[in-house]
C-alpha positions as a printed Julia matrix, in Angstrom:
173×3 Matrix{Float64}:
   0.37    0.22   -0.25
   0.62    3.22   -0.31
  -0.42    6.81    0.91
   0.64   10.58   -0.84
  -0.11   13.45    0.73
  -0.64   17.2    -0.81
  -2.07   19.66    1.65
  -4.85   18.45    3.07
  -6.03   15.54    0.11
  -4.06   12.12   -0.26
  -4.03    9.31   -2.6
  -3.93    5.92   -1.28
  -4.36    2.69   -2.28
  -5.21    0.79    1.7
  -8.64   -0.98    0.0
  -9.54   -0.28    3.58
 -10.07    3.36    2.9
 -12.41    2.78    0.06
 -15.45    4.5     0.71
 -18.07    1.71   -1.49
 -20.78    3.95   -1.09
 -19.31    6.99   -3.04
 -17.3     4.71   -5.96
 -20.73    2.92   -6.16
 -22.84    5.79   -6.39
 -20.59    8.13   -9.05
 -19.67    5.19  -11.51
 -23.82    3.74  -11.2
 -24.62    7.48  -12.58
 -21.32    7.66  -14.56
 -22.25    7.24  -18.58
 -19.86    4.6   -18.64
 -21.24    2.21  -16.18
 -24.54    3.72  -15.85
 -26.63    1.08  -13.69
 -24.17   -0.92  -12.38
 -24.65   -2.48   -9.21
 -22.71   -2.6    -5.59
 -21.87   -6.26   -5.85
 -20.03   -5.28   -9.47
 -18.6    -2.53   -8.72
 -17.13   -3.8    -5.47
 -15.81   -6.84   -6.94
 -13.64   -4.47   -9.71
 -12.02   -3.04   -6.88
 -10.73   -5.89   -5.08
  -9.31   -7.48   -8.59
  -7.33   -4.35   -9.39
  -5.09   -2.0    -7.95
  -7.37    1.46   -7.0
  -6.65    4.31   -6.39
  -8.67    7.05   -3.58
  -8.54   10.2    -3.13
  -9.31   12.41   -0.33
  -9.78   15.74    1.05
  -9.11   14.59    5.25
 -11.21   11.14    5.77
 -13.66   11.86    3.34
 -13.37    9.89   -0.35
 -13.03   12.84   -3.15
 -12.02   10.52   -6.3
 -11.16    7.44   -7.68
  -9.17    5.19  -10.51
  -8.23    1.64  -10.69
  -5.63    0.04  -12.88
  -6.05   -3.01  -14.55
  -2.74   -5.5   -14.91
  -1.05   -7.56  -14.77
   1.76   -6.06  -13.5
   4.23   -6.5   -16.05
   3.88   -5.62  -18.95
   0.26   -4.0   -19.66
  -2.26   -1.43  -17.14
  -5.91   -0.04  -18.18
  -6.77    2.5   -16.77
 -10.94    2.52  -15.77
 -13.3     4.42  -13.36
 -11.79    7.1   -13.27
 -13.48   10.29  -11.13
 -13.14   13.14   -9.34
 -16.46   14.63   -7.34
 -17.65   17.45   -9.02
 -17.47   20.18   -6.05
 -13.1    18.62   -5.81
 -13.08   19.38   -9.83
 -10.68   22.62  -11.28
  -8.13   21.73   -7.83
  -5.3    19.77  -10.28
  -6.38   16.47   -8.57
  -7.09   14.64  -11.58
  -3.52   15.36  -12.65
  -1.84   14.47   -9.51
  -3.54   11.25   -9.54
  -2.15   10.0   -12.3
   1.01   11.11  -11.48
   1.07    8.95   -8.8
  -0.79    6.6   -10.97
   1.71    6.34  -13.21
   4.76    6.8   -10.55
   3.48    3.75   -8.53
   6.32    1.25   -8.41
   4.01   -2.2    -9.66
   3.46   -0.27  -12.37
   6.1     0.45  -13.98
   8.25   -0.78  -17.62
   4.07   -1.66  -18.98
   4.69   -1.93  -22.84
   1.55   -0.17  -23.21
  -1.19    1.0   -21.29
  -4.71    1.72  -22.3
  -8.01    4.06  -21.39
 -11.18    4.81  -22.81
 -12.49    8.58  -22.44
 -15.56   10.0   -24.2
 -14.6    14.11  -22.67
 -11.03   14.16  -20.98
  -8.69   13.78  -23.92
  -5.96   16.74  -22.66
  -5.71   15.46  -19.47
  -4.72   12.25  -20.71
  -2.93   13.59  -23.41
  -0.57   15.58  -19.89
   0.28   11.92  -19.47
   1.85   10.72  -22.65
  -1.56    9.01  -23.72
  -2.55    9.71  -27.56
  -5.28    8.44  -30.19
  -4.44    5.09  -30.7
  -1.89    4.51  -33.42
  -3.15    1.34  -35.18
  -7.13    1.77  -34.4
  -7.32   -0.99  -37.13
  -5.6    -3.56  -34.52
  -8.07   -3.27  -32.04
 -11.13   -5.55  -31.21
 -14.05   -4.91  -28.76
 -17.05   -7.03  -27.14
 -19.36   -4.51  -26.41
 -22.03   -5.06  -24.38
 -24.38   -1.78  -24.39
 -27.07   -2.22  -21.4
 -24.9    -4.77  -19.57
 -26.28   -3.33  -16.17
 -29.07   -2.92  -16.97
 -31.14   -4.27  -13.66
 -34.04   -6.57  -15.13
 -37.25   -7.52  -12.46
 -35.47   -9.62  -10.77
 -32.87   -7.44   -9.84
 -30.38   -9.08  -11.96
 -28.46   -8.18  -15.08
 -31.37   -8.24  -17.59
 -30.11  -10.29  -20.83
 -30.12   -8.2   -23.92
 -29.62  -11.33  -25.87
 -33.23  -13.04  -27.76
 -34.44  -16.72  -27.39
 -32.36  -17.43  -30.42
 -28.9   -15.92  -29.03
 -28.55  -13.37  -30.7
 -29.04   -9.68  -30.38
 -32.47   -7.41  -29.38
 -32.88   -4.87  -32.2
 -31.89   -2.5   -29.79
 -28.42   -3.83  -29.41
 -27.95   -5.13  -33.32
 -28.73   -1.41  -34.06
 -26.38   -0.08  -32.07
 -23.84   -1.97  -33.29
 -24.04   -1.76  -36.36
 -24.87    2.21  -36.02
 -28.57    2.46  -37.01
 -27.66    0.24  -40.25
């Protein structure tokens, strides 16, 4: 575990400090994990190297790295609570993550963002050089709850995508 302090703030990797209410509360309303269950958030935290930002004892930010700690890292679930933005906390968080001793010497880092390109470019991230070499599986609506409270099964009885998912996948074509 590590902890770095600056003024009234701290960044820590101590799992005992992570406030699941804050993390889940933010992620469940985010564009990338809307509706995600508390259980899935807890499981993702348990299986990642996570960083919390704290103002005193209050958690005000978070990020996690999904990694083999040798060659590759995927930066995910990065946020700073709205009332704590414009204080340089996201830049500081990136500095701390990229300097972490277990995250050195990677051949590749990846992340996905809709709106924070400027932040990540400051740390060497760029658009994919060879987009044609990358592939993905997207399961839209994955976290939408069904009537029983579980994850909705978006597949039809035949196993294919429902019409809405197929339209999203093909861009409406």
